[in-house]
PASEBA-1860 file (N, C-alpha, C; in nm, 3 decimals):
! residues 60
1> MIAIVVLF> -7.257/-11.946/9.521/-7.399/-11.920/9.501/-7.427/-11.877/9.356 ~ -7.339/-11.794/9.303/-7.358/-11.747/9.166/-7.353/-11.863/9.068 ~ -7.262/-11.956/9.090/-7.248/-12.070/9.000/-7.376/-12.155/8.998 ~ -7.435/-12.174/9.114/-7.558/-12.253/9.122/-7.671/-12.183/9.047 ~ -7.684/-12.054/9.064/-7.790/-11.979/8.996/-7.768/-11.980/8.846 ~ -7.643/-11.965/8.802/-7.614/-11.967/8.658/-7.645/-12.104/8.599 ~ -7.605/-12.211/8.667/-7.635/-12.346/8.618/-7.786/-12.371/8.612 ~ -7.856/-12.331/8.716/-8.002/-12.342/8.718/-8.064/-12.263/8.602
9> SVFYLFQI> -8.014/-12.143/8.579/-8.069/-12.057/8.473/-8.048/-12.117/8.336 ~ -7.930/-12.170/8.311/-7.902/-12.232/8.181/-7.993/-12.353/8.160 ~ -8.005/-12.437/8.261/-8.092/-12.554/8.251/-8.236/-12.511/8.228 ~ -8.282/-12.411/8.301/-8.420/-12.364/8.292/-8.449/-12.306/8.153 ~ -8.356/-12.224/8.101/-8.375/-12.168/7.967/-8.378/-12.278/7.861 ~ -8.292/-12.379/7.877/-8.291/-12.491/7.783/-8.426/-12.563/7.784 ~ -8.478/-12.588/7.902/-8.607/-12.657/7.914/-8.721/-12.573/7.855 ~ -8.720/-12.445/7.880/-8.824/-12.356/7.827/-8.818/-12.354/7.675
17> NRMTYALC> -8.697/-12.348/7.619/-8.683/-12.349/7.474/-8.728/-12.482/7.414 ~ -8.705/-12.591/7.485/-8.753/-12.721/7.439/-8.905/-12.724/7.436 ~ -8.967/-12.670/7.540/-9.113/-12.666/7.545/-9.169/-12.571/7.438 ~ -9.099/-12.461/7.411/-9.142/-12.368/7.307/-9.136/-12.435/7.170 ~ -9.031/-12.512/7.147/-9.020/-12.586/7.021/-9.137/-12.684/7.006 ~ -9.168/-12.754/7.114/-9.280/-12.849/7.110/-9.412/-12.776/7.083 ~ -9.429/-12.660/7.143/-9.551/-12.581/7.120/-9.561/-12.539/6.974 ~ -9.449/-12.489/6.918/-9.449/-12.445/6.779/-9.478/-12.562/6.685
25> AQKEIPEE> -9.424/-12.678/6.716/-9.447/-12.796/6.632/-9.592/-12.843/6.643 ~ -9.645/-12.844/6.765/-9.782/-12.893/6.786/-9.885/-12.799/6.723 ~ -9.865/-12.670/6.739/-9.961/-12.572/6.687/-9.934/-12.536/6.541 ~ -9.827/-12.594/6.483/-9.789/-12.569/6.344/-9.775/-12.420/6.316 ~ -9.700/-12.353/6.400/-9.675/-12.210/6.385/-9.577/-12.190/6.269 ~ -9.605/-12.097/6.179/-9.518/-12.075/6.063/-9.375/-12.039/6.104 ~ -9.280/-12.076/6.018/-9.138/-12.052/6.046/-9.106/-11.903/6.067 ~ -9.174/-11.815/5.996/-9.142/-11.672/6.006/-9.187/-11.612/6.140
33> KQPKIYRT> -9.279/-11.674/6.209/-9.325/-11.623/6.339/-9.248/-11.682/6.457 ~ -9.181/-11.793/6.436/-9.113/-11.861/6.546/-9.003/-11.778/6.612 ~ -8.917/-11.707/6.536/-8.813/-11.627/6.605/-8.870/-11.524/6.702 ~ -8.983/-11.463/6.665/-9.046/-11.364/6.753/-9.097/-11.430/6.880 ~ -9.153/-11.549/6.867/-9.203/-11.622/6.984/-9.088/-11.658/7.076 ~ -8.980/-11.714/7.018/-8.863/-11.751/7.098/-8.804/-11.628/7.168 ~ -8.791/-11.518/7.096/-8.732/-11.397/7.152/-8.816/-11.346/7.269 ~ -8.947/-11.340/7.251/-9.037/-11.292/7.356/-9.028/-11.380/7.481
41> INVLITIL> -9.036/-11.509/7.462/-9.030/-11.601/7.576/-8.896/-11.593/7.646 ~ -8.787/-11.589/7.568/-8.654/-11.583/7.629/-8.631/-11.452/7.706 ~ -8.681/-11.341/7.654/-8.667/-11.214/7.726/-8.745/-11.218/7.857 ~ -8.867/-11.269/7.853/-8.949/-11.275/7.975/-8.888/-11.369/8.078 ~ -8.837/-11.483/8.035/-8.774/-11.577/8.128/-8.645/-11.518/8.184 ~ -8.569/-11.446/8.102/-8.447/-11.382/8.151/-8.479/-11.278/8.257 ~ -8.584/-11.200/8.237/-8.626/-11.103/8.338/-8.665/-11.175/8.467 ~ -8.737/-11.284/8.454/-8.775/-11.364/8.571/-8.652/-11.416/8.645
49> LISFYLEI> -8.554/-11.468/8.572/-8.433/-11.522/8.635/-8.348/-11.413/8.701 ~ -8.341/-11.296/8.639/-8.267/-11.185/8.700/-8.337/-11.141/8.828 ~ -8.468/-11.135/8.827/-8.543/-11.100/8.948/-8.519/-11.203/9.058 ~ -8.518/-11.331/9.020/-8.490/-11.439/9.114/-8.351/-11.423/9.174 ~ -8.252/-11.393/9.091/-8.115/-11.374/9.139/-8.106/-11.255/9.234 ~ -8.168/-11.144/9.198/-8.163/-11.026/9.285/-8.232/-11.051/9.418 ~ -8.341/-11.126/9.416/-8.410/-11.159/9.540/-8.319/-11.243/9.630 ~ -8.253/-11.340/9.573/-8.160/-11.423/9.652/-8.043/-11.339/9.702
57> LFTV> -7.991/-11.252/9.616/-7.874/-11.171/9.651/-7.904/-11.080/9.769 ~ -8.023/-11.020/9.773/-8.053/-10.924/9.877/-8.119/-10.984/10.001 ~ -8.158/-11.110/9.998/-8.217/-11.170/10.116/-8.118/-11.256/10.194 ~ -8.009/-11.293/10.130/-7.910/-11.379/10.197/-7.805/-11.298/10.263
END
C-alpha cells in the first residue's frame, strides 16, 4: 500500500510542477518570483498528500 501511495504522490507532484511551469510561462511571471511559487505549491500539495496517506492508513 505504501508503494502505491508513494508512486501516486511522485506522479502527482510531477504533474503539479508541470502545470506550475506552464502557469509561470503563460503569465510571464518573473524568474525571481518563481521559486517562491513552486515552494508554496509544493508544500501545500505535500500537506494534501500526507493527509491523504494518513486517511488511508487509519481507515483501512
